[in-house]
C-alpha positions in Angstrom: 113.0 99.3 133.9 111.0 96.0 133.6 107.7 97.9 133.6 108.9 100.1 130.8 110.1 97.0 128.8 106.6 95.4 129.4 104.8 98.6 128.3 107.1 98.6 125.2 106.2 95.0 124.2 102.4 95.5 124.9 102.3 98.8 122.9 104.3 97.1 120.1 101.8 94.2 120.1 98.9 96.8 119.6 100.5 98.1 116.5 101.5 94.8 115.2 97.9 93.5 115.6 96.4 96.5 113.9 98.8 95.8 111.0 98.0 92.1 110.9 94.2 92.6 111.1 94.2 95.3 108.4 96.4 93.3 106.1 94.4 90.0 106.4 91.1 91.2 107.6 90.8 88.8 110.6 87.4 90.0 111.4 88.2 92.0 114.6 88.5 95.8 113.5 88.6 94.8 109.8 86.4 92.4 108.0 88.0 89.9 105.6 86.4 91.6 102.5 87.9 94.9 103.5 91.5 93.4 104.2 94.3 95.3 102.4 95.3 92.0 100.6 91.6 91.8 99.4 92.0 95.2 97.7 90.5 97.3 100.7 91.8 100.4 102.1 93.2 100.6 105.5 92.5 104.3 105.8 89.2 104.7 103.8 86.9 103.5 106.6 88.3 105.5 109.5 88.9 108.8 107.6 85.5 108.7 105.9 83.2 107.7 108.6 84.9 108.8 111.9 86.4 112.0 110.9 84.6 115.0 112.3 85.6 118.5 113.6 87.8 121.3 112.3 90.2 119.0 110.4 87.7 116.7 108.7 87.9 117.8 105.2 91.7 117.6 105.2 91.7 114.0 106.5 88.7 113.0 104.4 90.6 114.0 101.3 93.4 111.6 102.3 91.1 108.7 102.7 91.8 105.7 100.4 94.8 107.3 98.7 97.3 104.4 98.0 100.3 106.5 99.2 98.7 107.3 102.5 97.6 103.6 102.8 101.1 102.5 102.3 102.5 105.0 104.7 99.9 104.0 107.3 100.6 100.3 106.9 104.4 100.7 107.0 104.1 103.0 110.0 102.0 100.3 111.8 104.6 97.6 110.9 107.5 99.8 111.8 106.4 100.9 115.1 105.1 97.6 116.0 108.2 95.7 115.2 110.6 98.2 116.8 108.7 98.3 120.1 107.8 94.5 120.2 111.3 93.3 119.6 113.1 96.2 121.3 115.3 97.8 118.5 115.4 101.4 117.5 112.8 102.0 120.2 113.3 105.9 120.2 112.8 106.0 116.4 109.8 103.7 116.6 108.1 105.7 119.5 108.7 108.9 117.6 107.0 107.5 114.5 104.2 106.1 116.8 103.7 109.5 118.3 103.3 111.1 115.0 100.8 108.6 113.8 98.7 108.7 117.0 98.8 112.5 116.9 97.4 112.6 113.3 94.8 109.9 114.3 93.9 112.0 117.3 93.5 115.2 115.1 91.5 113.3 112.6 88.7 112.8 115.0 89.3 116.0 116.9 86.2 116.2 118.9 86.0 115.7 122.6 86.1 112.0 123.5 82.9 110.5 124.6 83.9 109.7 128.2 86.5 112.5 128.9 86.7 115.9 127.3 90.5 116.0 126.8 92.2 112.5 127.2 91.6 109.3 125.3 93.8 106.2 124.6 95.7 107.9 121.9 97.1 110.5 124.4 97.9 107.8 127.0 99.9 105.9 124.2 101.7 109.1 123.3 102.7 109.6 127.0 103.9 106.0 127.1 106.0 106.4 124.0 107.5 109.6 125.3 108.4 107.6 128.5 110.1 104.9 126.1 112.1 107.7 124.3 113.2 108.9 127.7 114.1 105.4 128.9 115.7 103.5 126.0 116.9 100.9 128.5 113.4 99.3 128.1 114.7 97.7 124.9 117.0 95.4 127.1 114.1 93.6 128.7 113.0 90.8 126.6 114.2 92.7 123.6 117.2 93.0 121.2 118.2 96.4 122.8 121.8 95.3 123.8 122.5 93.6 120.5 121.0 96.4 118.4 123.2 98.9 120.4 126.4 96.7 120.0 126.0 95.7 116.3 123.3 97.9 114.8 122.4 101.6 114.6 122.0 101.8 118.2 125.4 103.3 118.5 123.9 106.5 116.9 121.8 107.9 119.7 118.4 108.3 118.6 118.3 105.0 116.8 118.7 103.1 120.1 
């Protein structure tokens, strides 16, 4: 279970880092002038420039929409926090799977190096593993506490 716990923490950090970088524009994936706090849109750049394929027009119409921006950023934060800290891992993983599925569909062309699998698919499979192994929340996480005192008593919220 320790490897699942480590995968949970690392994947949570990927989502938290994406949130932090898009919020403040630390210069990694998001330049400071395009930060959300500087008035930029966390969805506009990706959805306008990367989106190609059969779903391109649907996703391009969502680019820069404030509601979509808020949902995207709250999703990054929620998935990142739940996985990194190990509470409500199943629900956080499900939210992550949905987000990654939409991101995969937005650029629905065969990936450059492999015609079927890219990092989004790998992350989805890892999140499915986290859903099936909720004990991963107990490794360096608040899983036991969450289950004892929080919503963890209610099945999918573990």
